[in-house]
Backbone as numpy.savetxt, mean C-alpha at the origin, in Angstrom:
# Nx Ny Nz CAx CAy CAz Cx Cy Cz
-20.04 -57.47 29.49 -21.42 -57.99 29.53 -22.08 -57.70 28.19
-22.71 -58.72 27.59 -23.38 -58.54 26.31 -24.73 -57.87 26.51
-25.26 -57.28 25.42 -26.55 -56.60 25.51 -27.71 -57.58 25.75
-27.54 -58.85 25.38 -28.62 -59.83 25.59 -28.84 -60.11 27.06
-27.74 -60.19 27.79 -27.84 -60.49 29.22 -28.07 -59.25 30.07
-28.01 -58.05 29.40 -28.16 -56.81 30.15 -29.65 -56.53 30.32
-30.13 -56.44 31.55 -31.55 -56.19 31.85 -31.66 -54.99 32.77
-32.68 -54.19 32.49 -32.96 -53.01 33.30 -34.01 -53.39 34.34
-33.78 -52.96 35.57 -34.69 -53.32 36.65 -36.07 -52.73 36.45
-36.14 -51.51 35.92 -37.44 -50.86 35.74 -38.28 -51.58 34.69
-37.60 -52.16 33.69 -38.34 -52.90 32.65 -38.96 -54.16 33.23
-38.24 -54.78 34.14 -38.79 -55.98 34.76 -39.94 -55.64 35.71
-39.75 -54.54 36.47 -40.77 -54.18 37.45 -41.92 -53.41 36.82
-41.70 -52.89 35.58 -42.75 -52.09 34.95 -42.90 -50.73 35.58
-41.83 -50.20 36.10 -41.87 -48.90 36.74 -40.83 -47.98 36.09
-41.05 -46.70 36.17 -40.11 -45.70 35.66 -39.33 -45.10 36.81
-38.07 -44.83 36.54 -37.22 -44.26 37.59 -37.35 -42.74 37.57
-37.34 -42.13 38.70 -37.41 -40.67 38.84 -36.05 -40.18 39.31
-35.42 -39.36 38.46 -34.10 -38.82 38.81 -34.27 -37.39 39.30
-33.80 -37.10 40.47 -33.88 -35.76 41.04 -32.63 -34.97 40.64
-32.86 -33.80 40.05 -31.76 -32.94 39.59 -31.48 -31.90 40.66
-30.24 -31.89 41.11 -29.81 -30.92 42.12 -29.33 -29.66 41.40
-30.02 -28.55 41.60 -29.70 -27.27 40.93 -28.68 -26.45 41.69
-28.08 -27.00 42.70 -27.05 -26.27 43.44 -25.78 -26.18 42.59
-25.27 -24.96 42.32 -24.06 -24.84 41.47 -22.85 -25.45 42.15
-22.16 -26.29 41.37 -20.98 -26.96 41.91 -19.73 -26.12 41.70
-19.70 -25.25 40.66 -18.53 -24.44 40.40 -18.48 -23.21 41.28
-17.39 -22.40 41.06 -17.20 -21.20 41.86 -18.05 -20.07 41.29
-18.77 -19.37 42.13 -19.61 -18.25 41.71 -18.86 -16.96 41.98
-18.76 -16.11 40.96 -18.08 -14.82 41.12 -19.08 -13.76 41.56
-18.79 -13.16 42.67 -19.62 -12.07 43.15 -19.04 -10.75 42.67
-19.77 -9.65 42.91 -19.28 -8.32 42.52 -17.99 -7.97 43.25
-17.89 -8.43 44.49 -16.69 -8.17 45.28 -15.48 -8.87 44.66
-15.68 -10.11 44.21 -14.58 -10.85 43.57 -14.15 -10.19 42.26
-15.13 -9.75 41.46 -14.81 -9.10 40.19 -14.06 -7.80 40.41
-14.45 -7.06 41.43 -13.74 -5.81 41.74 -12.30 -6.09 42.17
-12.10 -7.13 42.94 -10.75 -7.50 43.37 -9.89 -7.93 42.18
-10.48 -8.70 41.25 -9.74 -9.13 40.05 -9.36 -7.92 39.20
-10.28 -6.96 39.08 -10.00 -5.76 38.29 -8.85 -4.97 38.89
-8.85 -4.82 40.20 -7.77 -4.08 40.87 -6.43 -4.79 40.70
-6.43 -6.11 40.79 -5.19 -6.87 40.62 -4.63 -6.70 39.20
-5.53 -6.69 38.22 -5.07 -6.50 36.84 -4.52 -5.09 36.62
-5.17 -4.11 37.20 -4.67 -2.74 37.08 -3.30 -2.60 37.72
-3.13 -3.22 38.88 -1.83 -3.17 39.55 -0.76 -3.89 38.73
-1.12 -5.01 38.11 -0.18 -5.74 37.27 0.23 -4.92 36.06
-0.74 -4.19 35.47 -0.42 -3.34 34.31 0.49 -2.19 34.71
0.25 -1.61 35.88 1.11 -0.52 36.36 2.55 -1.00 36.56
2.70 -2.16 37.18 4.04 -2.71 37.40 4.75 -2.98 36.07
4.00 -3.47 35.08 4.58 -3.73 33.76 5.09 -2.44 33.13
4.29 -1.36 33.21 4.69 -0.09 32.60 5.88 0.52 33.34
5.89 0.41 34.67 6.99 0.98 35.45 8.30 0.25 35.16
8.25 -1.07 35.10 9.46 -1.84 34.82 10.00 -1.55 33.42
9.09 -1.42 32.46 9.51 -1.10 31.10 10.18 0.28 31.05
9.60 1.25 31.79 10.20 2.60 31.81 11.58 2.58 32.46
11.75 1.79 33.52 13.06 1.71 34.18 14.11 1.10 33.25
13.74 0.06 32.52 14.68 -0.54 31.59 15.09 0.45 30.49
14.14 1.18 30.01 14.45 2.14 28.95 15.30 3.29 29.47
15.00 3.75 30.69 15.80 4.82 31.29 17.24 4.38 31.49
17.43 3.12 31.82 18.78 2.60 31.99 19.53 2.60 30.66
18.84 2.22 29.57 19.47 2.25 28.25 19.82 3.67 27.83
19.02 4.64 28.26 19.27 6.04 27.90 20.35 6.67 28.77
20.74 5.98 29.84 21.80 6.49 30.70 21.32 7.48 31.74
20.05 7.42 32.18 19.54 8.33 33.20 19.97 7.85 34.59
20.09 8.81 35.50 20.44 8.48 36.89 19.22 7.92 37.61
19.44 7.42 38.84 18.34 6.88 39.63 17.32 7.95 40.00
17.82 9.16 40.32 16.91 10.25 40.69 16.03 10.65 39.51
16.65 10.75 38.33 15.88 11.10 37.15 14.86 10.02 36.81
15.24 8.77 37.03 14.32 7.66 36.76 13.12 7.70 37.70
13.36 8.03 38.98 12.27 8.11 39.94 11.28 9.20 39.57
11.80 10.32 39.09 10.92 11.42 38.66 10.04 10.98 37.50
10.64 10.27 36.56 9.89 9.79 35.40 8.85 8.74 35.81
9.18 7.92 36.81 8.23 6.91 37.30 7.02 7.58 37.93
7.26 8.66 38.71 6.14 9.40 39.33 5.24 10.01 38.25
5.87 10.56 37.20 5.07 11.13 36.10 4.21 10.07 35.44
4.78 8.88 35.25 4.03 7.79 34.62 2.86 7.34 35.49
3.08 7.23 36.81 2.00 6.81 37.71 0.88 7.84 37.73
1.24 9.13 37.72 0.21 10.18 37.69 -0.59 10.11 36.39
0.12 9.82 35.30 -0.55 9.72 34.01 -1.50 8.53 33.97
-1.08 7.40 34.57 -1.95 6.22 34.59 -3.17 6.41 35.47
-3.05 7.25 36.51 -4.19 7.49 37.41 -5.21 8.44 36.80
-4.79 9.29 35.86 -5.73 10.22 35.23 -6.66 9.45 34.29
-7.94 9.82 34.26 -8.89 9.10 33.38 -8.59 9.34 31.90
-8.97 8.39 31.09 -8.76 8.51 29.65 -9.75 9.49 29.03
-9.34 10.07 27.92 -10.21 10.95 27.14 -10.43 10.31 25.78
-11.64 10.48 25.21 -12.02 9.77 24.00 -12.58 10.73 22.95
-12.29 10.41 21.69 -13.03 10.98 20.57 -14.11 9.97 20.20
-15.37 10.35 20.37 -16.48 9.41 20.24 -17.20 9.67 18.92
-17.34 8.63 18.12 -18.12 8.66 16.89 -19.41 7.90 17.13
-20.56 8.56 16.91 -21.87 7.95 17.14 -22.60 7.91 15.80
-22.98 6.72 15.38 -23.76 6.53 14.15 -25.20 6.22 14.54
-26.16 6.94 13.96 -27.56 6.75 14.30 -28.41 6.87 13.04
-29.67 6.45 13.18 -30.62 6.55 12.07 -31.04 8.01 11.89
-31.20 8.42 10.63 -31.57 9.82 10.37 -32.92 10.17 11.00
-33.79 9.18 11.19 -35.09 9.45 11.83 -34.93 9.81 13.31
-33.84 9.33 13.94 -33.62 9.55 15.38 -32.78 10.79 15.67
-32.54 11.64 14.68 -31.66 12.79 14.88 -32.18 13.73 15.95
-33.47 14.06 15.90 -34.04 14.99 16.89 -33.98 14.39 18.29
-34.24 13.10 18.40 -34.21 12.44 19.72 -32.80 12.46 20.29
-31.80 12.18 19.44 -30.40 12.19 19.89 -30.00 13.59 20.32
-30.38 14.59 19.55 -30.03 15.97 19.85 -30.64 16.43 21.17
-31.91 16.12 21.38 -32.58 16.52 22.63 -31.98 15.80 23.83
-31.58 14.52 23.66 -30.99 13.77 24.77 -29.65 14.38 25.18
-28.84 14.80 24.21 -27.54 15.43 24.52 -27.73 16.79 25.16
-28.70 17.57 24.66 -28.96 18.89 25.25 -29.48 18.76 26.69
-30.25 17.73 26.95 -30.78 17.52 28.30 -29.66 17.23 29.29
-28.64 16.46 28.86 -27.50 16.16 29.71 -26.40 17.23 29.63
-26.64 18.28 28.85 -25.70 19.40 28.67 -24.35 18.91 28.11
-24.45 18.05 27.11 -23.26 17.54 26.44 -23.07 18.28 25.12
-21.82 18.61 24.82 -21.48 19.38 23.63 -20.84 18.46 22.60
-21.20 18.65 21.34 -20.62 17.87 20.26 -19.82 18.77 19.32
-18.90 18.16 18.58 -18.08 18.90 17.61 -18.80 19.02 16.27
-19.21 17.87 15.74 -19.84 17.81 14.41 -21.09 16.95 14.54
-22.16 17.40 13.86 -23.38 16.60 13.81 -23.97 16.68 12.40
-24.30 15.51 11.84 -24.97 15.45 10.54 -26.27 14.67 10.71
-26.88 14.29 9.60 -28.15 13.55 9.66 -27.96 12.10 10.08
-26.71 11.61 10.06 -26.50 10.18 10.35 -25.41 9.92 11.38
-24.61 10.93 11.76 -23.54 10.69 12.73 -23.18 11.99 13.45
-22.45 11.83 14.56 -21.91 12.98 15.28 -20.59 12.59 15.92
-19.75 13.60 16.16 -18.43 13.41 16.78 -18.36 14.34 17.98
-17.87 13.80 19.11 -17.74 14.59 20.33 -16.60 14.05 21.18
-16.14 14.89 22.10 -15.07 14.51 23.04 -15.72 14.14 24.36
-15.23 13.04 24.96 -15.83 12.57 26.21 -14.79 11.88 27.06
-15.05 11.85 28.39 -14.23 11.05 29.30 -14.98 9.78 29.66
-14.49 9.05 30.65 -15.11 7.76 30.98 -16.53 7.92 31.51
-16.74 8.91 32.38 -18.09 9.13 32.94 -19.06 9.59 31.86
-18.58 10.51 31.00 -19.45 11.00 29.92 -19.79 9.89 28.95
-18.83 9.00 28.69 -19.08 7.87 27.80 -20.15 6.94 28.37
-20.13 6.77 29.67 -21.15 5.94 30.32 -22.53 6.57 30.16
-22.60 7.89 30.32 -23.86 8.62 30.16 -24.37 8.52 28.73
-23.44 8.62 27.76 -23.83 8.55 26.34 -24.45 7.19 26.03
-23.85 6.13 26.57 -24.38 4.79 26.33 -25.79 4.62 26.91
-26.07 5.35 27.98 -27.39 5.24 28.61 -28.46 6.00 27.85
-28.13 7.16 27.30 -29.16 8.01 26.68 -29.34 7.77 25.19
-28.39 7.10 24.53 -28.51 6.88 23.10 -29.57 5.81 22.80
-30.27 5.91 21.66 -31.26 4.89 21.29 -30.58 3.54 21.00
-31.33 2.44 21.09 -30.72 1.12 20.89 -30.11 0.93 19.50
-30.65 1.59 18.50 -30.13 1.42 17.14 -28.82 2.16 16.90
-28.44 3.07 17.80 -27.20 3.84 17.61 -25.97 2.98 17.89
-24.90 3.27 17.14 -23.62 2.57 17.32 -22.58 3.57 17.81
-21.94 3.25 18.93 -20.99 4.15 19.59 -19.59 3.59 19.41
-18.68 4.40 18.86 -17.29 3.99 18.64 -16.36 4.98 19.36
-15.88 4.63 20.56 -14.93 5.52 21.26 -13.49 5.25 20.84
-12.74 6.30 20.58 -11.31 6.21 20.21 -10.50 6.95 21.28
-9.69 6.19 22.02 -8.93 6.75 23.13 -7.83 7.67 22.62
-7.69 8.85 23.24 -6.64 9.79 22.87 -5.31 9.34 23.47
-4.24 9.50 22.70 -2.92 9.14 23.20 -2.43 10.17 24.21
-1.82 9.67 25.26 -1.28 10.56 26.28 0.16 10.94 25.94
0.66 11.95 26.66 2.01 12.46 26.38 3.06 11.38 26.66
4.14 11.42 25.89 5.22 10.44 26.05 6.12 10.87 27.21
6.39 9.93 28.10 7.24 10.24 29.27 8.70 10.32 28.85
9.17 9.31 28.14 10.55 9.28 27.65 10.52 9.37 26.12
11.03 10.47 25.56 11.02 10.59 24.09 11.93 9.56 23.45
11.59 9.14 22.24 12.36 8.12 21.54 13.60 8.72 20.91
14.56 7.85 20.57 15.76 8.28 19.86 16.93 8.63 20.75
16.85 8.41 22.07 17.94 8.76 22.97 18.59 7.55 23.64
17.96 6.38 23.50 18.52 5.21 24.17 19.77 4.72 23.45
20.66 4.13 24.21 21.92 3.61 23.67 21.73 2.16 23.29
21.79 1.89 22.03 21.61 0.52 21.55 22.92 -0.24 21.61
22.85 -1.55 21.83 24.06 -2.37 21.86 24.54 -2.76 20.48
23.75 -2.49 19.46 24.12 -2.85 18.09 25.11 -1.83 17.53
26.16 -2.30 16.92 27.16 -1.44 16.29 27.16 -1.74 14.80
26.94 -0.73 14.00 26.88 -0.91 12.55 28.26 -1.23 12.01
28.28 -2.05 10.96 29.55 -2.42 10.34 30.18 -1.25 9.61
29.36 -0.53 8.88 29.87 0.59 8.09 29.44 1.89 8.77
30.30 2.43 9.61 29.98 3.65 10.35 30.54 4.89 9.67
31.31 4.73 8.61 31.89 5.87 7.91 30.85 6.43 6.95
30.26 7.57 7.29 29.20 8.16 6.49 29.69 9.36 5.68
30.98 9.55 5.56 31.51 10.71 4.85 31.33 10.55 3.35
31.55 11.65 2.63 31.39 11.64 1.18 32.47 10.79 0.51
33.67 10.75 1.11 34.74 9.93 0.53 34.39 8.45 0.60
33.79 8.03 1.73 33.39 6.62 1.86 32.30 6.29 0.85
31.38 7.22 0.64 30.31 7.00 -0.34 30.89 6.88 -1.74
31.86 7.76 -2.06 32.49 7.69 -3.38 33.25 6.38 -3.56
33.89 5.89 -2.47 34.62 4.64 -2.53 33.67 3.47 -2.78
32.54 3.48 -2.11 31.55 2.42 -2.31 31.00 2.45 -3.73
30.74 3.65 -4.24 30.23 3.76 -5.61 31.26 3.28 -6.62
32.55 3.57 -6.35 33.60 3.11 -7.26 33.67 1.58 -7.28
33.51 0.96 -6.10 33.52 -0.51 -6.05 32.33 -1.10 -6.80
31.17 -0.45 -6.66 29.99 -0.92 -7.39 30.21 -0.82 -8.89
30.79 0.31 -9.33 31.05 0.50 -10.76 32.05 -0.54 -11.28
33.06 -0.85 -10.45 34.05 -1.84 -10.87 33.43 -3.22 -11.02
32.60 -3.61 -10.06 31.91 -4.90 -10.15 30.99 -4.94 -11.37
30.35 -3.81 -11.63 29.42 -3.74 -12.76 30.17 -3.90 -14.09
31.31 -3.25 -14.22 32.09 -3.34 -15.45 32.64 -4.75 -15.65
33.05 -5.41 -14.54 33.52 -6.80 -14.66 32.41 -7.70 -15.17
31.21 -7.48 -14.70 30.08 -8.27 -15.16 29.84 -8.06 -16.65
29.93 -6.81 -17.07 29.69 -6.51 -18.48 30.74 -7.16 -19.38
32.01 -7.07 -18.93 33.09 -7.61 -19.76 33.08 -9.13 -19.79
32.73 -9.75 -18.67 32.76 -11.21 -18.59 31.45 -11.87 -19.04
30.49 -11.05 -19.44 29.22 -11.60 -19.90 28.44 -12.30 -18.81
28.37 -11.69 -17.62 27.64 -12.29 -16.50 26.24 -11.72 -16.38
25.66 -11.36 -17.52 24.35 -10.72 -17.48 23.24 -11.69 -17.08
23.46 -12.99 -17.25 22.40 -13.95 -16.91 22.13 -13.99 -15.41
23.07 -13.49 -14.62 22.86 -13.45 -13.16 22.26 -12.12 -12.70
22.17 -11.17 -13.60 21.68 -9.84 -13.24 20.67 -9.42 -14.31
19.39 -9.41 -13.96 18.37 -9.13 -14.98 18.41 -7.67 -15.43
18.83 -6.77 -14.55 18.91 -5.36 -14.94 20.02 -5.15 -15.96
21.17 -5.77 -15.70 22.28 -5.67 -16.65 21.91 -6.33 -17.98
21.22 -7.47 -17.90 20.79 -8.15 -19.12 19.87 -7.25 -19.95
18.93 -6.60 -19.29 18.01 -5.70 -20.00 18.77 -4.53 -20.62
19.75 -4.02 -19.88 20.54 -2.89 -20.40 21.35 -3.30 -21.63
21.95 -4.49 -21.59 22.73 -4.98 -22.74 21.83 -5.22 -23.94
20.66 -5.75 -23.71 19.74 -5.98 -24.81 19.29 -4.66 -25.45
19.10 -3.66 -24.62 18.72 -2.34 -25.13 19.85 -1.75 -25.99
21.08 -1.88 -25.50 22.22 -1.38 -26.29 22.32 -2.12 -27.62
22.06 -3.42 -27.59 22.12 -4.21 -28.82 21.07 -3.73 -29.82
19.86 -3.48 -29.33 18.79 -2.99 -30.21 19.15 -1.63 -30.81
19.73 -0.76 -30.00 20.10 0.57 -30.49 21.18 0.46 -31.57
22.16 -0.41 -31.36 23.22 -0.61 -32.36 22.65 -1.14 -33.67
21.74 -2.10 -33.59 21.12 -2.65 -34.79 20.33 -1.59 -35.55
19.61 -0.76 -34.81 18.86 0.31 -35.46 19.78 1.29 -36.18
20.91 1.61 -35.53 21.86 2.52 -36.17 22.45 1.90 -37.44
22.77 0.60 -37.40 23.31 -0.08 -38.58 22.31 -0.05 -39.73
21.04 -0.35 -39.41 19.99 -0.36 -40.44 19.84 1.03 -41.05
19.83 2.07 -40.19 19.69 3.44 -40.69 20.87 3.82 -41.58
22.06 3.39 -41.19 23.26 3.69 -42.00 23.18 3.02 -43.36
22.74 1.75 -43.40 22.61 1.04 -44.66 21.56 1.69 -45.57
20.47 2.13 -44.98 19.43 2.79 -45.76 19.95 4.07 -46.41
20.74 4.83 -45.63 21.31 6.05 -46.18 22.25 5.75 -47.36
23.07 4.71 -47.22 23.98 4.32 -48.30 23.21 3.90 -49.55
22.14 3.14 -49.37 21.33 2.72 -50.52 20.67 3.90 -51.21
20.20 4.85 -50.39 19.58 6.04 -50.98 20.58 6.83 -51.83
21.81 6.97 -51.33 22.85 7.68 -52.09 23.16 6.96 -53.40
23.28 5.63 -53.33 23.56 4.85 -54.54 22.43 5.00 -55.57
21.21 4.96 -55.11 20.07 5.11 -56.02 20.06 6.48 -56.68
20.39 7.52 -55.88 20.44 8.87 -56.43 21.51 9.00 -57.51
22.69 8.41 -57.25 23.77 8.46 -58.25 23.37 7.73 -59.53
22.74 6.56 -59.38 22.32 5.79 -60.56 21.28 6.54 -61.38
20.36 7.23 -60.68 19.33 8.00 -61.38 19.95 9.15 -62.15
20.96 9.81 -61.56 21.62 10.91 -62.26 22.34 10.41 -63.51
23.03 9.27 -63.43 23.73 8.70 -64.58 22.76 8.35 -65.70
21.64 7.76 -65.32 20.65 7.38 -66.32 20.06 8.60 -67.01
19.91 9.65 -66.25 19.36 10.87 -66.82 20.32 11.49 -67.83
21.60 11.46 -67.48 22.62 12.01 -68.41 22.72 11.17 -69.68
22.61 9.86 -69.59 22.70 8.99 -70.76 21.53 9.17 -71.71
20.37 9.48 -71.23 19.18 9.66 -72.06 19.28 10.90 -72.94
19.92 11.92 -72.50 19.99 13.18 -73.26 20.79 12.99 -74.55
20.20 13.20 -75.79 20.89 13.05 -77.09 20.94 14.37 -77.87
21.53 14.32 -79.19 21.64 15.51 -80.03 20.41 15.60 -80.92
19.75 16.69 -80.88 18.54 16.90 -81.72 18.96 17.44 -83.08
18.45 16.85 -84.22 18.77 17.27 -85.62 17.51 17.86 -86.23
17.62 19.05 -86.82 16.49 19.71 -87.45 16.25 19.11 -88.84
15.09 18.62 -89.16 14.73 18.08 -90.48 14.24 19.19 -91.40
14.62 19.06 -92.69 14.19 20.06 -93.68 12.73 19.81 -94.05
11.94 20.88 -94.33 10.53 20.70 -94.70 10.39 20.06 -96.07
9.45 19.15 -96.21 9.23 18.43 -97.47 8.42 19.30 -98.43
8.81 19.24 -99.76 8.05 19.94 -100.81 6.96 19.01 -101.35
5.85 19.62 -101.80 4.76 18.81 -102.36 5.16 18.27 -103.74
4.75 17.03 -104.08 5.20 16.42 -105.34 4.38 16.98 -106.52
4.99 17.02 -107.72 4.36 17.53 -108.94 3.94 16.41 -109.88
4.10 15.15 -109.49 3.77 13.99 -110.33 2.26 13.90 -110.51
1.79 13.35 -111.69 0.34 13.20 -111.90 -0.26 12.18 -110.93
-1.51 12.41 -110.61 -2.18 11.54 -109.66 -2.58 10.24 -110.32
-3.00 9.31 -109.57 -3.37 8.00 -110.07 -4.65 8.08 -110.91
-4.83 7.09 -111.88 -5.98 7.10 -112.77 -7.26 6.86 -112.01
-7.22 6.09 -110.99 -8.44 5.75 -110.21 -9.05 7.02 -109.63
-8.25 7.87 -109.21 -8.79 9.09 -108.64 -9.38 9.98 -109.70
-8.75 9.99 -110.93 -9.31 10.82 -112.01 -10.64 10.27 -112.49
-10.81 8.96 -112.61 -12.08 8.35 -113.00 -13.20 8.66 -112.02
-12.82 8.65 -110.71 -13.86 8.95 -109.71 -14.34 10.38 -109.84
-13.42 11.28 -110.16 -13.80 12.67 -110.31 -14.70 12.85 -111.57
-14.38 12.15 -112.72 -15.17 12.26 -113.96 -16.57 11.72 -113.75
-16.72 10.67 -112.97 -18.03 10.09 -112.69 -18.83 11.07 -111.85
């Protein structure tokens, strides 16, 4: 149907339609009884999960049925005990006195208290009380304490079998010898491009050899220069001849000098 031919009855009649909204909820409403039942079902499901996991692990460890039952009872008792928490409370420094008085009123003990935070140990009931008495600006961080381990780790029998089970010193020496042999083959065959560590080592050896060659050449040049200097020094040394002292001449002086004296 096109929009041109589409007509609304209220527009023709000049009336507005009144729609009644039914506020009756159509979905399922959860009551407190239902929530409590769901919580119990989840707790039971978690217990079954932990018990089955413990039985599987006990089987891997090679425990008997009687020993497994004892461990299951210990686990159930542990799950029934309430949790314990290390509680960190962060608060404003202005609210310190109020927080302190609220804890003293409920006879709660803390481990550490500063101007901005405190640490204390609490159980589930105490944690509920703390949430009620703390100011709204405070932040509560509970950290659950770990409970004792029922089955210690490191005793279960794994199905994995290691390829190299020989851990003796001879086996270690044999493995090291094989590594050294492979390493020497790489060095001799020039396979350093596949091994960056070997390449770096070869380059270092090359640099050291070049430095030694340069140092050796410098020493040879220094020796040659010293020998040449000694030869030149010996060649310069000659025989010194003593000259006889000259006698003053007795010849008459020039006329020009005599005229100057007469003037």
